[in-house]
C-alpha positions, 0 to 999 in steps of 0.5 A, spaced: 516 488 469 515 493 474 513 500 471 517 506 475 514 512 476 520 516 474 519 513 467 512 515 466 513 522 468 517 523 463 513 521 457 510 526 453 504 523 450 498 523 454 495 517 451 501 512 453 502 516 459 495 514 461 496 507 459 502 506 463 499 509 469 493 504 469 498 498 468 502 501 474 495 501 478 493 494 476 500 491 478 500 495 485 493 492 486 495 485 484 501 486 489 496 488 495 491 482 493 497 477 493 499 480 500 492 479 503 491 472 500 498 470 503 496 473 510 489 470 510 492 463 509 497 464 514 492 466 519 488 460 517 494 455 518 494 459 525 501 463 524 501 470 527 501 475 522 503 482 523 497 487 520 501 493 519 500 500 523 495 500 529 491 506 529 490 509 535 482 511 536 483 516 542 485 523 539 492 526 541 491 532 545 496 536 549 495 533 555 496 526 553 503 529 550 505 532 556 504 526 560 508 521 556 
């Protein structure tokens, strides 16, 4: 059962709230791990896999923005 952040923020007990935050973070890490494993398996099969955002290594300057 996924934990929703709205529910956690309304819990007044600090200990329980901390435990729920730990569970939520663990679930997020597990989901991320499953995605990573699935992506690696797809790449091993030779499928094209979308990696996410491409980060531009060149800095954004005013001159660059004006030439667009």
